[in-house]
C-alpha positions as CSV (number, residue, x, y, z in Angstrom):
1,X,-0.1,0.3,0.1
2,X,1.2,3.3,-1.2
3,X,-0.1,6.7,0.4
4,X,-0.5,9.9,-2.3
5,X,-1.0,13.5,-1.6
6,X,-3.9,14.4,-3.9
7,X,-5.9,17.2,-4.9
8,X,-9.1,17.8,-2.7
9,X,-11.9,15.4,-4.5
10,X,-9.9,13.6,-6.9
11,X,-11.4,10.3,-5.7
12,X,-15.1,11.3,-5.5
13,X,-14.1,12.0,-9.2
14,X,-12.5,9.0,-9.8
15,X,-15.2,6.8,-8.3
16,X,-17.6,8.0,-10.9
17,X,-15.9,6.6,-14.0
18,X,-14.0,3.7,-12.6
19,X,-15.5,1.7,-9.9
20,X,-13.7,0.8,-6.5
21,X,-13.4,-2.8,-7.3
22,X,-11.9,-2.5,-10.7
23,X,-9.7,0.6,-10.1
24,X,-6.6,-0.5,-8.6
25,X,-6.0,-3.1,-11.7
26,X,-6.5,-0.3,-14.0
27,X,-4.3,2.1,-12.7
28,X,-1.5,0.0,-12.1
29,X,-1.9,-1.6,-15.5
30,X,-2.1,2.2,-17.1
31,X,0.8,3.5,-15.2
32,X,3.3,0.5,-16.4
33,X,2.2,0.0,-20.1
34,X,0.6,3.7,-20.9
35,X,1.4,6.2,-19.3
36,X,4.5,8.8,-19.8
37,X,5.8,12.4,-18.7
38,X,4.1,15.4,-20.3
39,X,5.9,17.0,-22.5
40,X,5.7,20.2,-20.9
41,X,6.9,19.5,-17.1
42,X,5.9,22.6,-15.9
43,X,2.0,21.0,-15.9
44,X,3.1,18.7,-12.8
45,X,4.4,21.3,-11.0
46,X,1.1,22.5,-9.1
47,X,0.8,21.7,-5.2
48,X,-2.9,20.9,-4.4
49,X,-4.5,24.4,-2.7
50,X,-6.8,21.6,-0.8
51,X,-5.6,18.4,-0.4
52,X,-6.4,14.7,0.6
53,X,-4.7,11.8,1.5
54,X,-5.4,8.5,-0.1
55,X,-3.6,4.6,-0.3
56,X,-3.2,2.9,-3.2
57,X,-2.2,-0.7,-4.1
58,X,0.5,-0.5,-6.4
59,X,2.9,-3.5,-7.2
60,X,6.7,-3.2,-7.4
61,X,6.5,-2.7,-11.5
62,X,4.3,0.3,-11.0
63,X,6.3,1.9,-8.1
64,X,9.0,1.0,-10.1
65,X,8.0,2.8,-13.0
66,X,7.0,6.1,-10.9
67,X,10.4,6.2,-9.6
68,X,12.1,6.0,-12.9
69,X,10.0,8.6,-14.1
70,X,10.9,11.2,-11.0
71,X,14.9,10.5,-11.8
72,X,13.9,11.5,-15.4
73,X,12.1,14.7,-14.7
74,X,15.3,15.4,-12.4
75,X,17.7,14.6,-15.1
76,X,15.6,17.8,-17.1
77,X,15.8,19.8,-13.7
78,X,12.6,19.2,-12.1
79,X,12.1,17.9,-8.9
80,X,8.7,15.9,-8.2
81,X,7.8,12.9,-6.1
82,X,5.4,9.7,-6.1
83,X,2.4,12.1,-5.4
84,X,2.9,14.5,-8.3
85,X,2.7,11.8,-10.8
86,X,-0.1,10.0,-9.4
87,X,-2.2,13.3,-9.4
88,X,-1.3,13.5,-13.2
89,X,-2.3,9.6,-13.6
90,X,-5.4,10.1,-11.9
91,X,-6.3,13.5,-13.9
92,X,-5.5,11.4,-17.1
93,X,-7.7,8.7,-16.1
94,X,-10.8,10.6,-15.2
95,X,-10.7,12.4,-18.5
96,X,-10.1,9.3,-20.2
97,X,-13.3,7.3,-18.9
98,X,-15.5,10.6,-18.1
99,X,-17.3,10.2,-21.5
100,X,-17.6,6.6,-21.0
101,X,-17.3,5.1,-17.3
102,X,-16.6,1.5,-16.7
103,X,-20.0,0.0,-15.4
104,X,-20.3,-0.4,-11.9
105,X,-21.5,-3.4,-10.3
106,X,-24.7,-3.2,-8.1
107,X,-23.9,-2.1,-4.2
108,X,-25.4,-3.3,-1.2
109,X,-25.1,-2.2,2.4
110,X,-23.1,-4.6,4.8
111,X,-22.8,-4.6,8.6
112,X,-20.8,-6.2,11.1
113,X,-19.2,-5.3,14.2
114,X,-15.9,-4.2,15.3
115,X,-14.0,-3.4,18.7
116,X,-14.9,0.0,20.0
117,X,-12.9,2.9,18.6
118,X,-12.1,1.0,15.0
119,X,-14.4,3.6,13.2
120,X,-12.7,6.7,14.9
121,X,-9.2,5.1,14.4
122,X,-9.7,4.4,10.9
123,X,-11.7,8.0,10.5
124,X,-8.1,9.7,10.9
125,X,-7.1,7.9,7.7
126,X,-9.8,7.4,5.4
127,X,-12.8,10.1,5.2
128,X,-15.9,8.4,6.4
129,X,-17.4,9.3,2.9
130,X,-14.3,7.2,1.3
131,X,-14.6,4.6,3.8
132,X,-16.3,1.7,1.7
133,X,-13.9,2.6,-1.6
134,X,-11.1,2.2,0.7
135,X,-12.5,-1.2,2.3
136,X,-13.2,-2.8,-1.1
137,X,-9.9,-1.8,-2.8
138,X,-8.1,-3.6,0.3
139,X,-10.6,-6.6,-0.1
140,X,-9.4,-7.2,-3.8
141,X,-6.1,-5.9,-3.7
142,X,-4.4,-6.9,-0.4
143,X,-6.4,-8.7,1.9
144,X,-5.4,-12.2,3.1
145,X,-7.7,-14.0,5.8
146,X,-5.8,-14.4,9.1
147,X,-5.7,-18.0,10.7
148,X,-8.6,-19.9,11.7
149,X,-7.7,-19.4,15.5
150,X,-7.6,-15.4,15.0
151,X,-10.8,-15.4,13.0
152,X,-12.5,-17.6,15.7
153,X,-11.0,-15.1,19.1
154,X,-13.3,-13.7,20.8
155,X,-12.9,-10.0,20.4
156,X,-14.9,-6.6,21.5
157,X,-17.6,-5.9,19.1
158,X,-19.7,-3.3,20.3
159,X,-19.1,-1.0,17.2
160,X,-21.1,-1.1,14.7
161,X,-19.4,-0.9,10.8
162,X,-21.4,-0.1,7.7
163,X,-20.0,0.1,4.2
164,X,-21.3,-0.6,0.7
165,X,-19.7,-3.0,-1.1
166,X,-20.4,-4.7,-5.0
167,X,-22.4,-7.6,-4.7
168,X,-19.6,-9.7,-5.7
169,X,-17.1,-8.1,-3.6
170,X,-19.3,-9.5,-0.9
171,X,-19.9,-13.0,-2.7
172,X,-16.0,-13.1,-2.7
173,X,-16.2,-12.5,1.3
174,X,-18.4,-15.3,1.7
175,X,-16.3,-17.7,-0.5
176,X,-13.4,-16.9,1.7
177,X,-15.3,-17.7,4.9
178,X,-16.6,-21.0,3.5
179,X,-13.3,-21.9,2.7
180,X,-12.7,-22.7,6.6
181,X,-15.8,-25.3,6.0
182,X,-16.9,-24.6,9.7
183,X,-19.9,-22.7,11.4
184,X,-18.0,-20.3,13.4
185,X,-16.7,-18.4,11.1
186,X,-19.0,-16.1,8.7
187,X,-19.3,-13.1,6.4
188,X,-18.9,-10.9,9.7
189,X,-15.5,-12.5,10.9
190,X,-14.1,-11.7,7.5
191,X,-15.6,-8.3,7.8
192,X,-14.1,-8.0,11.1
193,X,-10.4,-9.3,10.1
194,X,-10.4,-7.0,7.0
195,X,-11.2,-3.9,9.0
196,X,-8.6,-4.6,11.9
197,X,-6.0,-5.7,9.1
198,X,-6.6,-2.3,6.8
199,X,-6.4,-0.2,10.0
200,X,-3.2,-2.2,10.9
201,X,-1.6,-1.0,7.5
202,X,-2.5,2.2,8.0
203,X,-1.4,3.0,11.4
204,X,2.3,1.5,10.4
205,X,2.8,3.6,7.4
206,X,3.0,7.7,7.5
207,X,0.0,9.3,9.3
208,X,-1.7,11.6,6.5
209,X,-0.4,14.8,8.5
210,X,2.9,13.5,8.2
211,X,2.9,12.7,4.3
212,X,1.2,16.4,3.4
213,X,3.9,17.9,5.5
214,X,6.6,15.5,3.8
215,X,5.7,17.1,0.2
216,X,5.0,20.7,1.3
217,X,8.8,20.4,2.5
218,X,10.1,18.7,-0.2
219,X,8.4,21.5,-2.5
220,X,9.7,24.0,-0.7
221,X,13.8,23.2,-0.5
222,X,12.8,22.3,-3.9
223,X,11.6,25.7,-4.9
224,X,14.6,27.3,-2.5
225,X,17.3,24.9,-4.3
226,X,16.4,26.5,-7.8
227,X,16.4,30.1,-6.4
228,X,19.5,30.0,-4.3
229,X,21.4,26.7,-5.2
230,X,23.3,24.7,-3.0
231,X,23.0,27.0,-0.2
232,X,19.7,25.1,0.7
233,X,22.1,22.3,2.5
234,X,23.4,25.0,4.8
235,X,20.1,26.2,5.6
236,X,18.7,22.3,6.5
237,X,21.8,21.8,8.3
238,X,21.2,24.8,10.4
239,X,17.7,23.9,11.0
240,X,18.3,20.4,12.2
241,X,21.0,21.6,14.2
242,X,18.8,24.3,16.2
């Protein structure tokens, strides 16, 4: 899972043209096979006035391609990062499918119960209105069920957790539960495991605030470097020493 700093509203626009159940694969394939830097690199320099931080599931091939493009831009004198590339990728994807959006499957409400405080903790990383999109992405791109013993553990289940998922995703969850061949592991067990795993992944990576500050710091340093050259090292070292 990789987290990116995006223009606010990007995920909602993306959801309108590419359903979450198909999104990660389509984006990965586009980055690897079709994406290239714009002819005018200045198009990549804008920083979001209002941002949202969102995680995507990219494989090593996609990340390697992004990192190679960052180096290519640096060779042309432009300092960018992974979020810069991803913002451009998503804007192109939205434009590509806006007149012919990919059809989404029927979505259904699904409710299960999680330990108290889980929803509040998740909201620190993923806004409530994007929760369903994020959970579905996680299920289809990264989730592997925990062991039978873990799934059977009695946990605090005092908090209601509601999401809207594609009916095929719900069927997939039921199939995962059925593989354990025991009545004590049901869809609710899988759902709770999904949420707790997703939260654990988010909590062990950088927080959205830190990611946002990282990008702002990087942009300021790059701007200073372009104007004043190598003096930037002296300034940074002085800040670290104070």
